[in-house]
N, C-alpha and C positions, 0 to 999 in steps of 0.2 A: 215443103216445110214439114219437119218431123218432130212429133212430141214423143219423147222416149220413155213413156210410162211403162214400168215393168221390164225395161230392157236389161239384159244380163251385163254385168260389169266384168271386164277383163282385169286380171291382176297384173300390176307392174312390179312384180316380185316373183320369187320362186324359180324352180329349175327351168321351166319353159321360157321365161323371160331371160334368165341369165345365159342360157345356151344359145339363143338366137334372137336378140332384141329386134334386129332388122326384119327377120321373118315374121315376128309377132306384129310389127307395125304394118307390114304388107297385108297380113290377114285381117287386121282391124280395119284397114282402109277398104278392103274388098267387102267386108261385112257391113260397115257403118258409113263409109264415105269419109269425108275430111274431118269429122268430129266423132270421137268414140267415147262411150262411158267406161271409166276405169275405176278400180278401187286400189287404194294405197294401203300400206301396212296399218293395222288397227281398224280395218273396215271403213276407212274414210273414203268417200266417193269424190270423183272429180270428172271433168271433161278433158280428154287428151286431144289437143288440136294437132291433127296430122297433116293437113293440107298447107302447102306453101303459101297460097294466097290468103288463107285464113289466118295463119300465124302472122303474116305481114299485116293483115287488117287489125289484129289485136295489138301488135307492137306499135302501130301508128295511131292508135286511138286511146290514149290513156284516160280520156274523159269517160269513155264507155267501158273500158277494161282497166280498172285501177290496180295499183300495187298494194293498196291498203287492205290488209286482211281483216280489219275491224268490220268490213262490210259482209263478211262470210256468214251467210244465213244458216248453214248447217251448224256452225259453232254457236251462233246466237240461240238456236233452238236446242242446244245441248246434245247434238249428234256427234260431236267430236270429243273424244275422251280428254279429260283435263290434263292427263299426263301422256298424251299422244307423243311418241318419240320424234315425229317430224315437226312438232310445233315450233322449235327454234328456227326451222327453215323458212317459215312464213310469218313469224312474229313481226309486228310493226316496230320499226326503229326510225328515229329522225335522221336518216342517213341518205346518201346518194342512192342506195339500193331501193328504198321503200317509198320515198316521197314522189309526188306527182306535181304537175303544174308549175306555178311560180317558185315553190320551194325546191322542187327538183332542179329547176333552171339555175337557182342560186348555187346549189352544190355542184352541178355539172359544169357550169361556167368556171367556177373557182378551180376545180380539178383539172379541166382541159387546158385552161390558160396557164396554170402552174406547171403542168407537165410539159407544155410547149416551150417553157423557158430553158429546158436542158439543151446543151450543145450536143447534138447527136454524135458528132465525130469524137468528142472527148468521152462521152458515155460509152460508145462502142469500144474504144480502147480500154476503158476500165473493165468492161464485161469480158473482153478477150483475155485480159490478164487473169481475171477470176476463172475463166474456162480453162486456160492453160494450167493454172495452179491446181485445179481439181483433177485434170487429166494426169498431172504429175503424181498424184497420190496413188494411181493404179497402173501407170504406163509400164512400169518395169515388170509387172506380174504377167502380162499377156492375157489377162482375163478381167472381167468386171461385170457388175450389174449396173447397167447404164441408167436404170431407173433410180435406184437408191443412192448410187455414188455420183451421179451427174445431174440427171433431169430434175431430181428433187432438191438438189443443193444450189445449182447455179441460179435459177430464177429468184430464190430467196436471198442469196447473197446480193444479187443485183438490185432487188427491190429494197433491201435494207439500205443500200447506198442511196437509192432514189428518195426514200422517205426521210433519210437523215440520221439513221443509226450509225454510230462510230464503227469503223471497220472491224475492230476486235469483237464487236457484238454479233457479227455475221454468223459464225458457227453456232452461237447461242440461239439466235433467231431460227436457224435451220432445225436445231434439235427441238426447240419449243414447238414450232409449227408442225413438224413431222410427228412429234409425240402427240400433238393435239389431233392430227388427222388419222393417226393409227387407231384411234377409238379404243385403246386399251384402258386398263384400270387407272392410269395416271392422266388420261385425256383431260379431265376436268381441271386437274391441277395445272396442266400445261396451258389450258385456256386462261386461268387466272394469271399465270405468269405473263402470257402474251398481252393480255389487257393492261397489266401493270407496266410492261415495257412501253406500250404505246402511250399510256397516260403520262409516264415519266418523260418520255421523249417530247411530247407536246409541251409539258411544263418547262423543260429545259430550253426548247426552241423559243418559247415566249420570252424568256429572259436573255437568251443568247442565240439569235437567229443565224442561219447559215444559208448556203446555196442548195436548198433541198426542198422537197415537197411539203413537209410539215411546216417549215418556216414560211413558205410562200402562201400556203393556205391560210395561216394565221394572219398574214398581212394583206390578204386579198381584199379589194374594196367592196366585195359583196357583203363583208362583215360576218363571216362564220364565227360562231362562238367556239370556245375551246372544246366544249362537249361535242359540237357538231364536227369539228376537225378530228377528234378522237374517233367518233363513229365512222367517219369516212375512211380514216386510215385503217380501222379494223376490217373494213370491207376490202380495201385496195391491197393491203400488204400480203395476205395469204395468196399463194400462187398455184393452187392445185390445178385449175384449168390450164395454166401455162405449162406446168410440169407435164400434164398429159398430152398437150399439144406437141411438145418436144418428144416425149416418149412415143406417141403414135406416129410422128413423122419418122423417127429413127426406125421403128418397126417396119413401116412401109418401104423405106429405102433399103432395108436389109432383106426384105422378102420379095419386093417387086424389082427384079433385076433390070428390066427395061427402063423404069423410072430412074433407078440409080445410075445407069449408064448415060441416060440423057442429061442427068444433072452433072455428073463428073465430066461428061463430054462437051458441056456448054450449050446443049440444045434446050435445056430448061434452066431457069434460075432457081435459087433456093426459095425465093418468094413464091414462085409458081408452084413449087413442090409443097410448100407449107399451105397454100390455099387449097391444093388438091386434098390435103389431109382434112382441112376444115369442111370440105364437101363430104368426104367419105367417112371419116371418123371424128366428128367434132367432139372436143373434150367434154363439153356439157351436152349430153344427148337429150335431156329434158330439163325444162326450167319451170320452177314454181315460184310464184303463181300470179294469176290475175283474177280479179273478182268483178263480175258484171255489176255496173251501177244501176242498171234498169233492164227490164225485159227486152230481149232483142232476138234476132235470128242470125246465126252464123253458120255458113256452109250448109244451109237448109235445115239446121237443127235449132229448136227453140232453146234459148239460154235465158234462165230466169235471173232476176235481180238477186245478187248475193251468191250466185253459183261460182264454184271454184274451177279455174281453168289451168291446166298444165300445158306448157308450150313444147311440142315435140320437135325440137330443132333437127335431130337426126332424121326423123320421119319426113319433115318438110323438105329437107335438102334432097331426099330421095324420091320426092313426089314425081310420078311419071309425067305430070304436066310440065315440069321444068327439067327433068333429068330422064330423057328417053335413052334407050340403049345407044351407045356410041357418042353421047353428048361430049363435046370437047370442053374440058374444064380448064385448060391452060389459060391463065390470065383472067379467069372469070371469078369475080369477087361478089357475086350476087347471092352467095350462101348467107345463112342467117346466124352464123356462129357468133357474130359480134352484136346480135340484136338488130334493131332498126328503130327509126323514129327518134323521139326525144330521149329514149333510154339506150341508144347506141353506146357501146362501151367507150368511155373517154380515154381509156388507157391502151388503145390499140397500138399506137405508135411505139411506146416503150416495150410492149409485149412482143410485137413483131421484131423489134431490134434484138431483144434477148433471144428469141427463138432462132432468128437468122444466125446470130453469132454462135449460139450453142451448136447448131448443125454444122456450120462452116468450119469452126475451129476443130471439132471432133473429126470430121472427114479429112481435114488437112493433116492432123497429127497422126491419125490411124487409118491410112488409106486402104488397108486390107481387112478392115473391120468385118466380122461375120458373126451370125448367130451361133451360140454354143449349144443350142437345142433345136430340134425340129420346130418349124413355125407353128405346127398344130399343138405343140406342148405349151405354148404361151397361154397364160390365163388372164382373165379380165376381172376387175373389181365387181363385186356383186351389189350394185346399187342402181336404181333407176335414173340417177342424175348424172353421175360421172361416167365417161367412156374412157377408161384408162387401164393399163396393164398392172399386174401385181409385181412383175419383175421383167427385166430385159437382159438376160445373160448373154455375153458376147466374148469372142476370142479375137486375138490380133497378135501381130509380131511385137514382142516386147521392144521398148525403146528407152532412151535416156530421158530423164526429166529436163525440162527447160529451166525451172527455177529452183532446182535442188531437191524436189520431191518430198517436201515436208509432209508427214502423215496427217491425215485428218484428225483433229482432236478427239480424244476418247469422249464418249457420252458422259455428261454430268449425271449426278444422282437425281432421281425423280424429284421434281420441285415440291416444296411445301405449299399446300393450298391456302396461302395467306390471302385474304380478300384484298383487292386493290383499293387505293385511296378513293374516297367518295368523290364522284365527279359532280360538277355543278348541275342542279336539276334542269331538265329541259322544260321549256314553256309548255303548259298543258295544252293539248290539242283536242278540240271537241271530237267526240267519237261519232263518225258518220253511221247512219243506219239505213239499210235498204228498206224499200217498201215491201213488206211481205205480201205475197199473193194469197188469195183465198185458197183454203185447203183443197177445194174441189178442183182447182186448176193445176195443182202440183201432183207429181207422181208420188206413189206411196213411199214412205221413208224406209230405207233398209235399216236393219238393226246392226250397229257396228259390232265387230268382233270384240272379245274381251281385250281391253287395253293391256299392252305389256307393262310390266312393272319396271321401276327404276327411277332415278332422280330426274327432275326436269330443270336443267340449268338455264341460265340466261343465254342469250344468243351466242351461238358457237359456230364458226365457219366449218368446223369438222362435221358437226351434226347437220349443218345446212347442206353440205355437199354429199355426204355419205348417207344421210337419212338414218342416222343411228342416234 
């Protein structure tokens, strides 16, 4: 059992991390074992859980490791800057993402059972049509950026259909979400537009329900309020992890010629190739956060009540205790990319269907697809959370469009940051408090770095995933 008083904190940011995150995880494991002390932007400290067994233990015990950031002792003690840029990432919301126990069960039951109502055969056909229509926009050129022109667009078009947005709203949703995730000067305005889109959608489905997720959530017998449905759709609709799952899969298929040959030759299925990507390059490499509800020991390290834990999904998937050299990954779904326990992702089935259809349709339409740059020239997003490319330029033999090749609509003007309609207030929830330990039992408090300046908006999936 290890008490980490005065232990150095490794930074999950900066050139060292961005150049080789997997190498840093290996070094931290060798130095600290399955639990490592890390510091996030703004001087905020946390425990990075690197071990597969330890991540699994945290995921399976929400009573001991809660999603509720109101337990965070460092914030209670004033050690987290008020305008910390990652605050939206961990802020408590009454949604599927943040609740535990019976409240989480209400949300997850409604979401899982509503998603299960979709006819997979019909949905697959609709997604194939969307994929073909997107490929048509660039197929005659013989070149494309598969990330921005395909992987970022298809999941959002499909998710727009699933949640119940009218088809003409699809490109608008894509522009809004991508503008939000770009993190540029209009990101907050795009966030307001996105929240307004979902709020208006739920109001419309309340009066005129359809065969879609929003309508089925509103009508589900667990009795979600309109505000709760809005909160859950704000979590479910953005598809950045799915975008990067597709992008990472296409990268591996274009650079690993043996895997590509086994897939096109029928020795591997698309499903197996996609799971291999979730082992090697999970689109969410680290997930924040969990907070200890009481003093405990995890992986031989003392974790105090109110301590902040970051779950190292990529590090856990590469844990030598489960991934020795030469480990066969084909058909193995024991990776932690979907989570585990009560918070296992309820949208696995539609996400997998979208990813399968994206890869299969593209390889069918463009059989000689190849990278347009050396693989070493591909660059990754600089964030500790997402594992995704910044671009995926490719070349191929030009072909004729299937549906006429209508161009992708030109981007609209930046949205006006008009506040969304006021939602019904959520029922007040008592704020849980951890039991502080005597100062003599806790390690000395580090002094946070000067907090960055900038606005502190309400919850935003862009800031949640990119840490900006």
